[in-house]
N, C-alpha and C positions, 0 to 999 in steps of 0.2 A: 503198573498205576498208568490211569490216564487223567495226563495234567489239566484236561479241561473239564472235569468232574470233580466236585465238591460236595462231601456229606456234611449236611447242618441239622441242626435242632432249633425249633421254635423256642423263644423265650418269651415270659410275659412281663420278667421284673426289668426295669428299666432305669436309665440315670446313671449317675457317675459312680455311686457305690456298687450298683449292681454291675457295671463295667470292671472296676476294679477287681470284684471277687471272680468275674469270669477269668480275667488276664491270669489271677493267682492260681487259678484250676487250670491254666495251660489252654484257655480257649480265646477266641477272638471275636468281640463283639460286631455286629454286621446288621446292615439292613439292605430289605430287598423291597423295592419300589417300582412303581411304574404300570402301564396297562390298566385294565378294569379293576384291579383288585387293590385291596388297602395297603399301605405299607407294612412289612412284616419285619419286626426284629427278629434276629437270628443270630446263632453261635457256631462258629467254626474251630476245630482243632488247630491250634497254633502251628504244630509242627507240620501236618498236612499243607497248611497255607505257605509257610517257608518254603517247603521242596518247589509248590508249584510256582512261585514268583521267581525261582532260580531259571526259569525259561521265558525269554522275550516275549514268546507267542501268546501267553497267557493274559499279556496285558491287552491284548486286541483281539482276541478271539471269542466267540460266541461259548459261553460257559454253561454247563447243565449243574445247577445246584439243587440237590435233592433235599428238600426238608420234610422230616419226617416221612419219607418214603415217597413223597410228590415231586415230581420233576418239573424245574424252570427253568426256561433258557434265559440267560441273562449276559450282560457285560460289566465288567469292572469300570465304575466310574469315578472312584476316588478311594484313597486310602492314607491313613496318617500311621506315621512310623514314630517310634520313640527317637527322640533327638540325639541319644547318646548310646542306645542298647539296639541290639536286632530284635526289636519287637514290633509287631505289627499291632498299633491301637484300637485301630476300627475300619472298617471297609463298607463302601456303597455300592450296590448291584442294581443294575436298572434292567427291568424285565424287558425282553423284545419280543416284538410281533414281527412274524416273516413277512407281512403285508405293508409296514411302515418302516422309513427309513430312521436309521438312528445315527447319533453322532458319536465318533469314538477319535482317539488318537492314535495315529499308526506310525510305528517307527520308518524311518528312512534306512535303506541299505544301499551304501555306495560302492560303484564297482568301476573299474578301469584306470585308476590313481596309478597302477605303476605303467601304463600304457599310454598316457595322456601327453601330447606333445608338449604341453605347457610344462610339465613335471619334468620330463627328459632335459628341457631347456633352463631347468633350474629353479622354477617357481613353484611356490608353496601353495598347499591347498587349504582352504579355509572353509569348514562347513558352517554355514550361517544357520541352519536350521536342521534338527535332528529328528524330528517328527511333526506331523501335520494332523490338523482338525479335518476330519472326513464326516460327509453325510452320505449313506448308503444304505442299500436294503440289506438285511442280515445275510442272506445267500451270497451276497456279493463282497462279504467284508474280508480285506486281505489280512495277511499275517503282517506284510509289509509292502512298502513300495520301493520298486529298486530305482536307484538315480546311477545311470551311466554318463561317467565323466570323460570316458577312453578319448573323445574327440575334442576336448577344451585346450585352448592355447592359452598362453600367459595373457590376463586382461579380459577373459571371456568367464562368464556365467552360465550356470543352469537355474532357471526362475521357476515359480511356482506353476506358472502356464506351461511349461516345458514337460511336466511329469505326466506319466503315462497312469491313469487312473482305471480302477475297475468299473465294469459295466455298473451303470446307475450310481457311480461315484461323484460327488461335487466337493471341492474344497471350501471350507466355510470363508478362509481369507479372501479368496478371490471374489467371493459372493458380496463383501463388502464395498467392491467399486474400485474404480480407477484410481492407481497408486498403491495397490495392495499387492500387486504381482512382485512379492520381493525374492531376493537371490536367495536359493536353498544352497549352492556350493559356488565357490570361486576360485581360480587361481591368479595368485598375484608374483608379482616380481618380488625377489628379495630386496629387502630395503636395507641402505646403509653402505654397500660396498663401494659403488662408484663414487659416492659424496668423500668416504672415508679416503680414498685414494687421491681424490682431487685435492682435497685439504691437507694430505700427505705431500704432494707436490707443490703447493703453494707455500706450503711451509719451508721444504727443502729450497724451493725459489728465494724465498726471504731470506734464510741462513746463508746462501751463496751471495745476496746481494749484500748483507751486512759485512760477509767477510771482504767483499770486493771494497768495500768503504774503509775498513779498517787498513788495508793496505795502502 
């Protein structure tokens, strides 16, 4: 099984009633749009979709969707799941053109936590962001972006501007201007220990003073 390929069939019957009938038949209603062609309603086998969704790379990879034998290059843009059941309700796929940039959400993979000086000193790692929106040419689309925190001390962070981006890649958030270079991951000191100890010592001192007064 190639997780980046999906067999689909075109459909002409649309609307809520048609979508319910498709789901009862074990299919996922979907739409393929973008490029010079008109949006095309399609249907996918639900079991095949679930298998591919188990792989993280499926969400940020260029997919080949075969509709009635014709291949379309696309990326997954949106997906609706049932709130209580393991059912995919609908999927949106955007066609891609190799010569035009696309916007995709790419997951972050964090490495080096086990050797970071801040962690060894007792600090806690906080993941502020777990994925980023990237504008990039299709041929440079990464499955993920690696974030190395092996050098971080307590009180230090990795920001969006520190990430190593693929060729032709640009972060949408940074393009919004000053003040958008947010932290991706940070190492903080553990809270409460020192204050609790000081509070305990103060309480002990108060008890001793009270005992002295009683005598």
